[in-house]
ZAKOLKE-450438 format. One record per residue: residue in one letter; residue number from 1; z, x, y of N, C-alpha, C in turn. Coordinates in steps of 0.1 Angstrom, whole numbers. Layout:
N
{atom "A" NUM {Z X Y} {Z X Y} {Z X Y}}
...
***
This chain:
247
{atom "M" 1 {609 -31 69} {608 -38 82} {619 -33 92}}
{atom "L" 2 {631 -32 87} {642 -27 96} {639 -13 101}}
{atom "K" 3 {634 -5 92} {631 9 96} {620 9 107}}
{atom "E" 4 {610 1 105} {599 0 115} {605 -4 129}}
{atom "Q" 5 {614 -14 129} {620 -19 141} {628 -8 148}}
{atom "L" 6 {636 0 140} {644 11 145} {635 21 152}}
{atom "E" 7 {623 24 145} {614 34 151} {608 29 164}}
{atom "K" 8 {606 15 165} {600 10 177} {609 12 189}}
{atom "I" 9 {622 12 186} {632 14 198} {635 28 200}}
{atom "G" 10 {628 38 193} {629 52 197} {635 61 186}}
{atom "M" 11 {639 55 175} {644 64 164} {633 71 157}}
{atom "A" 12 {636 84 154} {626 91 145} {627 86 131}}
{atom "D" 13 {617 89 123} {616 84 109} {629 87 101}}
{atom "K" 14 {634 100 102} {645 104 94} {658 98 100}}
{atom "E" 15 {658 97 113} {670 91 119} {672 76 114}}
{atom "A" 16 {661 69 114} {662 55 109} {666 55 95}}
{atom "K" 17 {661 64 86} {665 64 72} {680 67 71}}
{atom "V" 18 {685 76 78} {700 80 77} {708 68 83}}
{atom "F" 19 {704 62 94} {712 51 99} {712 40 90}}
{atom "L" 20 {701 36 83} {701 24 74} {709 28 61}}
{atom "A" 21 {708 40 57} {716 44 45} {731 43 47}}
{atom "S" 22 {735 48 59} {749 47 63} {754 33 65}}
{atom "L" 23 {745 25 70} {748 11 73} {750 3 59}}
{atom "E" 24 {742 6 49} {744 0 36} {756 5 29}}
{atom "L" 25 {759 18 30} {770 24 22} {783 22 29}}
{atom "G" 26 {784 20 41} {797 20 48} {802 34 50}}
{atom "S" 27 {815 36 51} {821 49 53} {818 58 41}}
{atom "S" 28 {810 68 43} {805 77 32} {804 91 36}}
{atom "S" 29 {803 100 25} {802 114 28} {787 117 31}}
{atom "V" 30 {785 130 36} {772 134 39} {763 134 26}}
{atom "Q" 31 {769 138 15} {762 139 3} {757 125 -1}}
{atom "E" 32 {765 115 0} {761 101 -4} {750 96 5}}
{atom "I" 33 {752 98 18} {742 93 28} {729 101 25}}
{atom "A" 34 {729 114 23} {717 121 20} {710 116 8}}
{atom "K" 35 {717 113 -2} {711 108 -15} {705 95 -13}}
{atom "K" 36 {712 86 -6} {707 73 -3} {694 73 6}}
{atom "A" 37 {694 82 16} {683 83 25} {671 91 19}}
{atom "D" 38 {674 98 8} {664 107 2} {660 118 11}}
{atom "I" 39 {670 124 18} {668 136 27} {678 146 23}}
{atom "N" 40 {675 159 24} {684 170 20} {697 170 28}}
{atom "R" 41 {707 175 23} {721 174 29} {721 181 43}}
{atom "A" 42 {715 193 44} {716 200 57} {709 192 68}}
{atom "T" 43 {697 186 65} {690 179 75} {698 166 78}}
{atom "T" 44 {703 160 68} {711 147 70} {723 150 80}}
{atom "Y" 45 {730 161 78} {741 164 87} {736 166 101}}
{atom "V" 46 {725 173 103} {720 174 117} {717 161 123}}
{atom "I" 47 {711 152 115} {707 139 120} {719 131 124}}
{atom "I" 48 {729 131 115} {742 124 118} {748 129 131}}
{atom "E" 49 {748 142 133} {753 147 146} {745 141 158}}
{atom "K" 50 {732 140 157} {724 134 167} {728 119 170}}
{atom "L" 51 {730 112 159} {733 98 160} {747 96 165}}
{atom "I" 52 {756 105 162} {770 104 168} {769 106 183}}
{atom "K" 53 {761 116 188} {759 118 202} {753 106 209}}
{atom "K" 54 {745 99 202} {739 86 208} {749 74 207}}
{atom "G" 55 {760 77 200} {770 66 199} {767 56 188}}
{atom "L" 56 {758 60 179} {754 51 168} {761 53 155}}
{atom "M" 57 {768 64 154} {776 67 142} {789 74 147}}
{atom "S" 58 {799 74 138} {811 80 141} {817 87 128}}
{atom "S" 59 {827 95 129} {832 102 117} {847 98 116}}
{atom "V" 60 {852 99 104} {867 97 102} {872 106 91}}
{atom "E" 61 {883 111 93} {889 121 84} {898 113 73}}
{atom "K" 62 {895 115 61} {903 109 50} {908 120 41}}
{atom "G" 63 {920 124 43} {926 135 35} {919 148 40}}
{atom "K" 64 {913 155 31} {906 167 35} {891 165 36}}
{atom "K" 65 {886 153 35} {872 151 36} {868 143 48}}
{atom "T" 66 {856 145 53} {851 138 64} {841 128 60}}
{atom "Y" 67 {842 116 65} {833 105 61} {826 100 74}}
{atom "F" 68 {814 95 72} {807 90 84} {803 75 82}}
{atom "Q" 69 {802 68 93} {798 54 93} {791 50 105}}
{atom "T" 70 {783 40 104} {775 35 116} {785 27 125}}
{atom "E" 71 {782 27 137} {789 18 147} {782 4 146}}
{atom "D" 72 {788 -5 152} {783 -19 152} {769 -19 157}}
{atom "P" 73 {760 -25 149} {745 -25 153} {743 -30 167}}
{atom "K" 74 {752 -38 173} {751 -43 187} {750 -31 196}}
{atom "R" 75 {755 -19 191} {754 -7 199} {739 -3 202}}
{atom "L" 76 {730 -7 193} {716 -5 195} {711 -12 207}}
{atom "L" 77 {715 -24 209} {711 -32 220} {716 -26 233}}
{atom "K" 78 {729 -21 233} {734 -14 244} {726 -1 247}}
{atom "L" 79 {722 6 237} {714 18 238} {701 15 245}}
{atom "L" 80 {695 4 241} {682 -1 247} {684 -4 262}}
{atom "E" 81 {695 -10 265} {698 -13 279} {700 -1 287}}
{atom "E" 82 {707 9 281} {709 22 288} {695 29 290}}
{atom "Q" 83 {686 28 280} {673 34 281} {665 28 293}}
{atom "E" 84 {666 14 293} {659 7 304} {664 11 318}}
{atom "E" 85 {678 12 318} {684 16 331} {679 30 335}}
{atom "G" 86 {679 39 325} {674 52 328} {660 53 333}}
{atom "L" 87 {651 44 327} {637 43 331} {636 38 345}}
{atom "R" 88 {645 28 348} {645 23 362} {649 33 372}}
{atom "R" 89 {659 41 368} {663 52 377} {652 62 379}}
{atom "K" 90 {645 66 368} {634 75 369} {623 70 377}}
{atom "E" 91 {620 57 376} {610 50 384} {613 51 399}}
{atom "E" 92 {625 48 402} {629 48 416} {628 62 422}}
{atom "E" 93 {632 72 413} {632 86 418} {617 90 419}}
{atom "F" 94 {609 86 410} {595 90 411} {588 84 423}}
{atom "K" 95 {592 72 427} {586 65 438} {588 73 451}}
{atom "K" 96 {599 81 452} {601 89 463} {591 100 465}}
{atom "Y" 97 {585 105 454} {576 116 454} {561 111 453}}
{atom "L" 98 {559 98 451} {546 93 449} {537 95 462}}
{atom "P" 99 {542 92 474} {534 94 486} {529 109 487}}
{atom "E" 100 {538 118 484} {533 132 485} {522 135 474}}
{atom "L" 101 {524 130 462} {514 132 452} {501 125 456}}
{atom "E" 102 {501 114 462} {489 107 466} {482 114 478}}
{atom "T" 103 {490 121 486} {485 129 497} {477 141 491}}
{atom "L" 104 {483 147 481} {476 158 475} {463 154 468}}
{atom "Y" 105 {464 142 462} {452 136 455} {441 134 465}}
{atom "N" 106 {445 128 476} {435 124 487} {429 137 493}}
{atom "I" 107 {437 147 495} {432 160 500} {421 165 490}}
{atom "A" 108 {425 165 477} {415 170 467} {402 162 467}}
{atom "E" 109 {404 149 469} {392 140 469} {383 143 481}}
{atom "E" 110 {389 147 492} {382 149 505} {375 163 505}}
{atom "K" 111 {379 172 496} {373 185 496} {359 184 490}}
{atom "P" 112 {349 190 497} {336 189 492} {334 196 479}}
{atom "K" 113 {327 190 470} {324 197 457} {311 204 458}}
{atom "V" 114 {311 217 455} {299 225 458} {295 232 445}}
{atom "R" 115 {282 231 442} {276 237 430} {265 246 434}}
{atom "F" 116 {264 258 428} {253 268 432} {244 269 420}}
{atom "F" 117 {231 272 423} {220 273 413} {211 285 417}}
{atom "E" 118 {205 291 407} {196 302 409} {184 300 401}}
{atom "G" 119 {173 306 406} {160 306 399} {153 292 399}}
{atom "K" 120 {141 292 393} {134 279 392} {141 269 384}}
{atom "E" 121 {147 274 373} {155 264 365} {166 258 372}}
{atom "G" 122 {172 266 381} {183 260 389} {178 249 399}}
{atom "L" 123 {166 252 404} {160 242 413} {156 229 406}}
{atom "I" 124 {152 231 393} {149 220 385} {161 211 382}}
{atom "T" 125 {173 218 380} {185 212 378} {189 203 390}}
{atom "I" 126 {186 208 402} {189 200 414} {180 188 414}}
{atom "Q" 127 {167 189 410} {158 178 410} {163 167 400}}
{atom "K" 128 {168 172 389} {173 163 379} {186 155 384}}
{atom "D" 129 {194 162 392} {206 156 397} {202 145 407}}
{atom "I" 130 {191 148 415} {186 137 424} {181 125 416}}
{atom "L" 131 {174 127 405} {169 116 397} {180 108 391}}
{atom "R" 132 {191 115 387} {202 109 380} {211 101 389}}
{atom "S" 133 {212 105 402} {221 99 411} {217 86 416}}
{atom "K" 134 {227 78 420} {224 64 425} {225 64 440}}
{atom "F" 135 {215 59 446} {215 58 461} {204 48 465}}
{atom "D" 136 {206 43 477} {196 33 482} {184 39 489}}
{atom "N" 137 {187 51 495} {176 57 502} {178 72 503}}
{atom "I" 138 {167 79 506} {168 94 506} {161 99 519}}
{atom "V" 139 {166 110 525} {159 116 536} {158 131 533}}
{atom "E" 140 {147 137 538} {145 151 534} {137 159 544}}
{atom "F" 141 {139 172 545} {131 181 552} {124 190 541}}
{atom "I" 142 {111 191 542} {103 198 531} {94 208 537}}
{atom "P" 143 {96 221 533} {86 232 537} {74 230 526}}
{atom "L" 144 {64 223 529} {55 218 519} {48 229 512}}
{atom "D" 145 {43 239 519} {35 250 513} {44 257 502}}
{atom "Q" 146 {56 261 506} {65 268 497} {69 259 485}}
{atom "S" 147 {71 247 488} {75 237 477} {64 236 467}}
{atom "H" 148 {51 235 472} {40 233 462} {37 245 455}}
{atom "E" 149 {40 257 460} {38 269 453} {47 270 441}}
{atom "I" 150 {59 265 442} {69 265 431} {67 253 422}}
{atom "F" 151 {65 242 428} {63 229 420} {51 222 425}}
{atom "P" 152 {39 226 419} {27 219 423} {28 204 421}}
{atom "P" 153 {22 197 430} {22 182 430} {16 177 417}}
{atom "G" 154 {22 167 411} {17 161 399} {27 152 393}}
{atom "S" 155 {25 148 380} {34 138 374} {48 143 372}}
{atom "Q" 156 {49 157 371} {62 163 369} {71 164 381}}
{atom "D" 157 {64 162 393} {71 163 406} {82 152 406}}
{atom "H" 158 {94 155 409} {105 145 409} {102 134 419}}
{atom "R" 159 {95 137 430} {92 127 440} {83 116 434}}
{atom "Q" 160 {75 120 425} {66 110 419} {74 100 410}}
{atom "Q" 161 {86 104 406} {94 96 398} {104 87 406}}
{atom "M" 162 {103 89 419} {112 81 428} {103 72 437}}
{atom "R" 163 {92 67 432} {83 60 440} {89 47 446}}
{atom "K" 164 {98 41 440} {103 28 444} {117 30 452}}
{atom "I" 165 {119 42 456} {131 44 464} {127 47 479}}
{atom "S" 166 {134 40 488} {131 41 502} {133 56 506}}
{atom "A" 167 {123 62 513} {125 76 516} {119 79 530}}
{atom "K" 168 {124 88 537} {119 94 549} {118 109 548}}
{atom "T" 169 {106 114 551} {103 128 549} {98 134 562}}
{atom "I" 170 {104 145 566} {99 154 577} {94 167 570}}
{atom "Y" 171 {81 170 572} {76 182 565} {68 191 575}}
{atom "S" 172 {66 203 571} {57 212 578} {48 219 568}}
{atom "S" 173 {36 223 573} {26 229 564} {17 238 573}}
{atom "K" 174 {18 251 570} {9 260 577} {-6 258 573}}
{atom "S" 175 {-8 254 560} {-21 253 555} {-26 238 557}}
{atom "K" 176 {-19 231 565} {-23 217 568} {-23 207 556}}
{atom "R" 177 {-15 211 546} {-14 201 535} {-6 189 541}}
{atom "I" 178 {-8 178 534} {-2 165 539} {5 158 527}}
{atom "I" 179 {15 150 531} {21 141 521} {17 127 525}}
{atom "T" 180 {12 121 515} {6 107 517} {18 97 517}}
{atom "K" 181 {18 89 527} {29 79 528} {25 67 519}}
{atom "D" 182 {34 59 515} {32 46 508} {41 36 513}}
{atom "S" 183 {42 25 505} {51 13 510} {65 17 509}}
{atom "F" 184 {69 27 502} {83 31 501} {87 44 509}}
{atom "T" 185 {76 51 513} {79 64 519} {73 65 533}}
{atom "E" 186 {81 69 542} {76 72 556} {76 87 558}}
{atom "V" 187 {66 92 563} {65 107 565} {61 110 579}}
{atom "R" 188 {66 122 583} {62 127 596} {61 142 595}}
{atom "S" 189 {50 148 601} {48 162 600} {52 168 613}}
{atom "I" 190 {56 181 613} {59 188 625} {51 202 624}}
{atom "P" 191 {47 207 635} {39 219 635} {46 231 630}}
{atom "F" 192 {40 238 620} {47 249 613} {49 261 623}}
{atom "E" 193 {40 263 632} {41 274 642} {53 272 651}}
{atom "K" 194 {56 260 654} {67 257 663} {81 256 656}}
{atom "F" 195 {80 250 644} {92 248 636} {91 254 622}}
{atom "P" 196 {91 267 620} {89 273 607} {103 272 599}}
{atom "F" 197 {103 267 587} {115 267 579} {111 268 565}}
{atom "S" 198 {119 273 556} {115 275 542} {126 270 533}}
{atom "T" 199 {136 263 538} {146 257 529} {144 242 529}}
{atom "E" 200 {143 237 517} {143 222 516} {157 216 517}}
{atom "V" 201 {158 205 524} {171 198 525} {169 184 521}}
{atom "V" 202 {177 179 511} {176 165 507} {189 159 508}}
{atom "I" 203 {190 147 514} {202 140 516} {201 127 508}}
{atom "Y" 204 {210 126 498} {209 114 489} {223 109 486}}
{atom "G" 205 {226 97 489} {240 92 486} {250 100 494}}
{atom "N" 206 {260 105 486} {270 113 492} {268 128 490}}
{atom "K" 207 {255 131 487} {252 145 483} {241 151 493}}
{atom "V" 208 {242 164 494} {232 172 501} {227 183 493}}
{atom "A" 209 {214 184 490} {209 195 482} {201 204 492}}
{atom "L" 210 {203 217 490} {195 227 498} {189 237 488}}
{atom "A" 211 {176 239 490} {169 248 481} {161 258 489}}
{atom "S" 212 {163 271 488} {156 281 495} {143 284 486}}
{atom "H" 213 {132 283 493} {119 285 485} {112 299 488}}
{atom "E" 214 {119 307 495} {113 320 498} {123 331 493}}
{atom "G" 215 {117 342 488} {126 353 483} {132 348 470}}
{atom "K" 216 {145 352 468} {153 348 457} {155 333 457}}
{atom "L" 217 {151 326 447} {153 311 446} {167 308 444}}
{atom "I" 218 {173 301 454} {187 297 452} {188 283 458}}
{atom "G" 219 {198 276 453} {201 262 457} {215 259 457}}
{atom "V" 220 {219 248 463} {233 244 463} {233 228 465}}
{atom "I" 221 {242 222 458} {245 208 460} {259 206 466}}
{atom "I" 222 {260 200 477} {273 197 483} {276 182 482}}
{atom "E" 223 {287 178 476} {290 164 474} {302 161 484}}
{atom "S" 224 {298 154 494} {308 151 505} {303 140 513}}
{atom "K" 225 {310 129 514} {305 117 521} {304 121 536}}
{atom "E" 226 {313 128 541} {313 132 556} {302 141 559}}
{atom "I" 227 {299 151 551} {289 161 553} {275 154 552}}
{atom "A" 228 {273 146 541} {261 139 539} {258 129 551}}
{atom "S" 229 {268 122 556} {267 113 567} {263 120 580}}
{atom "S" 230 {269 132 582} {266 139 594} {252 145 594}}
{atom "L" 231 {248 150 583} {234 156 582} {224 145 582}}
{atom "K" 232 {227 133 578} {218 122 579} {216 118 593}}
{atom "T" 233 {227 119 601} {226 116 615} {217 126 622}}
{atom "I" 234 {218 139 618} {210 149 624} {195 147 620}}
{atom "F" 235 {193 142 608} {180 139 603} {174 128 612}}
{atom "N" 236 {182 118 614} {177 106 622} {173 111 637}}
{atom "L" 237 {181 120 642} {178 126 655} {165 133 655}}
{atom "A" 238 {163 141 644} {151 149 643} {139 139 641}}
{atom "W" 239 {141 128 633} {131 118 631} {125 112 644}}
{atom "E" 240 {134 109 653} {130 104 665} {122 114 674}}
{atom "A" 241 {127 126 673} {120 137 681} {106 140 675}}
{atom "T" 242 {103 137 663} {90 141 657} {79 131 661}}
{atom "E" 243 {83 120 667} {74 110 671} {62 115 679}}
{atom "K" 244 {65 124 688} {54 129 697} {44 138 690}}
{atom "Y" 245 {48 143 678} {38 152 670} {29 144 661}}
{atom "Q" 246 {31 131 660} {23 123 651} {10 119 658}}
{atom "R" 247 {-1 119 651} {-14 116 656} {-16 101 656}}
***
């Protein structure tokens, strides 16, 4: 029990054994303390030196021999007080640098997180991220012809799995394909000849996904509250402008 308590206040296992052995023996030689603590003599001597530096043991010369003994156990309480005082000083010192650390943390948080993807599998990964993310609504620009060439409409289309999420979609189609609106989705088409584009843009939560559907398939997800908010504003501006193209 005593050994466990000594360990709780910061003593190592062998330090506690040596301290208690010396406490029971009184003024004793290294050999006697080592035997009582069941630790080899060389290690015991090193531990005694450490405890002396901590003020928990002392040595005394008797004739030609050196004996060691523990200091008053009240010294342990004093040691704890010194440790607490040291912690308080460290805390006060640390507080001086905390604002700088928080500034660095905030800068890191503000930096957009960007992930790149390649090929059809990469674009599927983007779709999966959209499905996994939590958001109240989604807005998107879709080059419908190119999108359907890569991902034909059907049950595997990620949009079919988001039927109950509020969405606004602006799309173009040279072949006059259409996206059917429903109770959750508002759609507007724009003339392909006037506004040709081949990159899909999806804004969801604090993320923006871009996927190029022509040539080499590449995509990127940008996670940034500021960027997502700005692009959503641009989308809303475009949404208002598309009103004149609706029949």
